[in-house]
C-alpha positions in Angstrom: 0.0 0.0 0.0 1.4 3.4 -0.9 2.1 6.0 1.7 0.3 9.4 1.6 3.5 11.2 0.6 4.1 8.8 -2.3 0.5 9.3 -3.5 0.9 13.1 -3.4 4.1 13.0 -5.4 2.4 10.7 -8.0 -0.7 12.9 -8.0 1.1 16.2 -8.7 3.4 14.5 -11.3 0.3 13.2 -13.1 -1.2 16.7 -13.4 1.2 17.4 -16.3 1.0 14.0 -17.9 -2.6 13.1 -18.2 -5.3 14.7 -20.3 -8.1 16.4 -18.4 -10.6 13.8 -19.6 -8.5 11.0 -18.1 -7.1 12.7 -15.0 -9.9 12.2 -12.5 -9.9 8.4 -13.0 -6.2 8.3 -12.7 -6.2 10.5 -9.6 -8.9 8.5 -7.9 -7.1 5.3 -8.7 -4.0 6.7 -7.0 -5.9 7.5 -3.9 -7.6 4.1 -4.0 -4.2 2.5 -3.7 -4.0 3.6 -0.1 -7.7 4.1 0.8 -10.1 1.3 -0.1 -13.4 2.6 -1.6 -15.8 1.5 -4.3 -16.8 4.8 -5.8 -16.0 8.5 -5.4 -16.8 11.9 -6.7 -15.7 15.6 -6.9 -18.0 18.5 -7.1 -18.0 22.3 -7.1 -20.7 23.9 -4.9 -22.1 27.4 -4.7 -24.0 28.4 -1.5 -24.1 32.1 -2.2 -27.9 32.1 -2.8 -28.6 30.3 0.5 -29.2 27.0 -1.3 -26.5 24.6 -2.4 -26.1 24.5 -6.2 -23.9 22.0 -8.0 -21.7 23.9 -10.4 -20.0 20.8 -11.9 -18.3 17.6 -10.9 -16.6 14.4 -11.8 -17.8 10.9 -10.9 -15.6 7.8 -10.4 -17.5 4.5 -10.8 -20.8 6.3 -10.1 -24.1 6.4 -12.1 -24.2 9.4 -14.5 -27.3 10.9 -12.9 -25.9 10.9 -9.4 -25.2 14.6 -9.1 -28.5 15.7 -10.5 -30.3 13.3 -8.2 -28.4 14.7 -5.2 -29.0 18.3 -6.3 -32.8 17.6 -6.0 -32.4 16.3 -2.5 -29.5 18.1 -0.9 -31.4 20.6 1.1 -32.1 17.8 3.6 -28.6 16.3 3.5 -27.1 16.3 7.0 -23.7 15.3 5.7 -23.6 18.4 3.6 -24.5 20.6 6.5 -21.8 19.1 8.7 -19.2 19.3 6.0 -19.9 23.0 5.4 -19.8 23.7 9.1 -16.3 22.3 9.4 -14.4 23.0 6.2 -11.4 20.7 5.6 -12.5 18.1 8.1 -13.8 14.7 7.0 -17.4 13.9 7.7 -18.2 10.2 7.8 -21.7 8.7 7.5 -23.3 5.3 7.8 -26.4 5.3 5.6 -28.7 3.1 7.8 -28.0 5.4 10.7 -28.5 8.6 8.6 -31.8 7.3 7.2 -33.2 6.4 10.6 -32.9 10.0 11.6 -34.2 11.5 8.3 -37.7 12.9 7.9 -37.3 14.3 4.4 -38.6 11.8 1.8 -36.5 13.2 -1.0 -33.3 12.5 0.8 -34.5 9.1 1.9 -35.3 8.2 -1.7 -32.0 9.4 -2.9 -30.2 7.2 -0.4 -32.4 4.2 -1.3 -31.7 4.6 -5.0 -27.9 4.8 -4.4 -27.2 1.6 -2.4 -23.5 1.9 -3.3 -23.3 4.6 -0.6 -23.8 2.5 2.5 -20.7 4.2 4.0 -19.0 7.3 3.0 -16.6 10.1 4.0 -16.9 13.7 2.6 -14.5 16.6 2.7 -15.6 20.2 1.7 -13.0 22.9 1.3 -13.3 26.6 0.5 -13.2 27.5 -3.2 -12.0 30.5 -5.1 -14.4 33.0 -3.4 -16.7 33.1 -0.3 -19.7 30.9 -0.8 -17.8 28.7 -3.4 -16.7 25.2 -2.3 -15.0 22.1 -3.6 -16.0 18.7 -2.3 -14.6 15.2 -2.5 -16.5 12.1 -1.4 -15.5 8.4 -1.1 -18.0 5.7 -0.7 -18.3 1.9 0.1 -21.1 -0.4 -0.7 -20.5 -2.7 2.3 -22.9 -1.6 5.0 -20.5 -3.0 7.7 -17.3 -1.5 6.3 -17.3 1.9 8.0 -14.3 4.3 7.6 -11.9 4.1 10.5 -10.3 7.0 12.3 -7.0 6.3 10.6 -8.7 6.3 7.2 -10.5 9.5 7.9 -7.1 11.1 8.9 -5.8 9.9 5.5 -8.8 11.5 3.7 -8.1 14.7 5.6 -4.6 14.8 4.2 -5.3 13.6 0.7 -8.6 15.2 -0.3 -7.5 18.9 -0.4 -4.5 17.8 -2.6 -6.7 15.7 -4.8 -9.0 18.7 -5.4 -6.1 21.0 -6.0 -4.5 18.5 -8.5 -7.7 18.3 -10.5 -7.7 22.1 -10.7 -4.1 22.2 -11.8 -4.7 19.6 -14.4 -7.6 21.4 -15.9 -5.7 24.7 -16.0 -2.6 23.1 -17.5 -4.9 21.6 -20.1 -6.2 25.0 -20.9 -2.7 26.4 -21.1 -1.5 23.6 -23.3 -4.2 24.5 -25.8 -2.8 27.9 -26.4 -1.0 28.4 -29.7 2.2 29.9 -28.4 4.3 29.8 -25.3 5.0 27.2 -22.8 3.3 26.4 -19.5 5.0 25.6 -16.2 4.3 24.9 -12.6 6.6 26.3 -9.9 6.6 26.2 -6.2 6.3 29.5 -4.3 10.1 29.5 -3.8 10.6 29.3 -7.6 11.5 25.6 -7.9 10.1 24.2 -11.1 7.8 21.2 -10.7 7.0 21.0 -14.3 8.4 22.6 -17.4 6.8 22.2 -20.8 9.0 21.6 -23.8 10.4 24.9 -25.0 10.2 26.6 -21.6 14.0 26.4 -20.9 14.8 27.8 -24.3 12.4 30.7 -23.7 13.9 31.5 -20.4 17.4 31.5 -21.9 16.3 34.0 -24.5 15.9 36.5 -21.6 18.7 35.1 -19.4 21.3 33.4 -21.6 23.4 32.2 -18.7 20.5 30.9 -16.6 20.8 27.3 -15.5 19.1 25.1 -13.0 15.7 24.0 -11.8 14.6 27.3 -10.2 13.0 30.2 -12.0 15.3 33.2 -12.6 15.4 35.7 -9.7 14.2 38.6 -11.8 11.1 36.6 -12.8 10.3 35.6 -9.3 10.8 39.2 -8.1 8.2 40.4 -10.6 5.7 37.7 -9.7 6.0 38.6 -6.0 5.9 42.3 -6.6 2.1 42.7 -6.7 -1.2 41.2 -7.6 -0.7 41.3 -11.4 1.7 38.3 -11.4 3.3 39.4 -14.6 6.7 39.8 -16.0 7.6 41.6 -19.3 11.2 41.6 -20.3 13.2 42.4 -23.5 12.3 39.1 -25.2 9.7 37.2 -23.2 6.6 37.9 -21.2 5.2 35.7 -18.4 1.9 35.6 -16.6 1.0 33.5 -13.6 -1.9 32.4 -11.4 -1.5 31.4 -7.8 -3.2 28.1 -7.2 -2.7 26.9 -3.6 1.0 26.5 -3.0 2.1 26.7 -6.7 2.4 29.3 -9.5 0.8 28.3 -12.8 2.8 30.1 -15.4 2.6 30.8 -19.1 5.8 32.0 -20.7 5.7 33.4 -24.3 8.1 35.3 -26.6 7.2 38.9 -27.0 7.1 38.2 -30.7 8.4 35.6 -33.2 11.5 37.8 -33.5 12.3 37.2 -29.8 13.2 33.7 -30.7 16.0 34.9 -33.0 19.5 35.0 -31.7 21.3 38.3 -31.9 23.3 37.2 -34.9 20.3 35.7 -36.6 18.4 39.0 -36.1 21.3 41.1 -37.5 21.5 38.8 -40.6 17.7 39.0 -41.0 17.7 42.8 -40.9 20.5 43.1 -43.4 19.1 40.5 -45.8 15.6 42.0 -45.5 17.1 45.4 -46.4 18.4 44.0 -49.7 22.0 43.0 -49.0 23.4 39.8 -50.5 24.7 37.0 -48.5 28.3 37.9 -49.5 27.8 41.5 -48.4 26.3 40.4 -45.1 29.2 38.0 -44.6 31.8 40.8 -45.1 29.9 43.1 -42.7 29.4 40.4 -40.0 32.9 38.9 -40.6 31.6 35.4 -41.2 31.4 33.1 -44.1 28.6 33.3 -46.8 27.6 29.7 -45.9 27.1 30.8 -42.2 24.9 33.7 -43.4 22.8 31.2 -45.5 22.4 29.0 -42.5 21.3 32.0 -40.4 18.7 33.0 -43.0 17.3 29.5 -43.3 16.9 29.3 -39.5 15.2 32.8 -39.6 12.8 31.6 -42.3 11.8 28.6 -40.2 11.4 30.6 -37.0 9.4 33.4 -38.6 7.4 31.1 -40.9 8.4 32.9 -44.1 9.7 31.5 -47.4 11.5 34.2 -49.2 13.2 37.6 -48.9 10.0 39.6 -49.8 8.0 37.8 -47.0 10.9 38.5 -44.7 10.9 42.2 -45.5 7.2 42.4 -44.8 7.7 40.6 -41.5 10.5 42.9 -40.5 8.4 46.0 -41.4 5.9 44.9 -38.8 8.4 44.8 -36.0 10.6 47.8 -35.1 12.7 46.4 -32.4 14.7 43.6 -33.9 18.1 43.4 -32.3 
């Protein structure tokens, strides 16, 4: 059986590896390796109107209509009331015991129609704003298999991280869908937990001598300077969102020209201005063959195919170095 620390490491590592459509099943299976349960779920709740509205959720080995059925009956759910009254603390329930005390027919019917929930434990944590909540629940079909105190302690440790990892995975999926740039996850001290392909090269455009697994000091200083969580340098820009104890970053070149090296940019300007490769070679004190290699790389990076297209591209950018 995996330890809680091992599960957490695997959970956060999986946020960058699994597609959002697959992540919940993967994450629940990881938790299941230490905490036996038959089914589980995650939901987002909104209590700002005075009622509890389900804003979305994910089911693990549950019937597809479970959330809508629960929405219709939740006003009489004593487990929900207890969970909201003690955020972050696990609330266990034993269905026969709960039903014996219930007077509301809707909730009694809900429990009867979901016999896989004979025992359960639920954790509700604050969401992004007051009145918004995230909830995780784990359920057993065996009426005699109640959750132990040790298991509830495990749920208390795991559930907030499970919910956080699902959010990170969804946001990383959204970032990965963008056409340019590279996403990353970094701890609050700047240590990289995930770096998408291309991120290291982008950071070295701005800081050529940067090495290591920690974000450059200037970038971290900008992210900590105020609520904007933005950095704009000479060749890259970065934006971040704070999610729990990590930064979710997106790093992009300021333009396609920012991906050019200094010598490539010089060759591009001279070539676009009409100079021949021999003339550029003499001015830059390099061989004509090196100039041709520079130009071919420039074409590829700027997605152009000839000198005319290069000249148009150069005209649209006035700060090529």
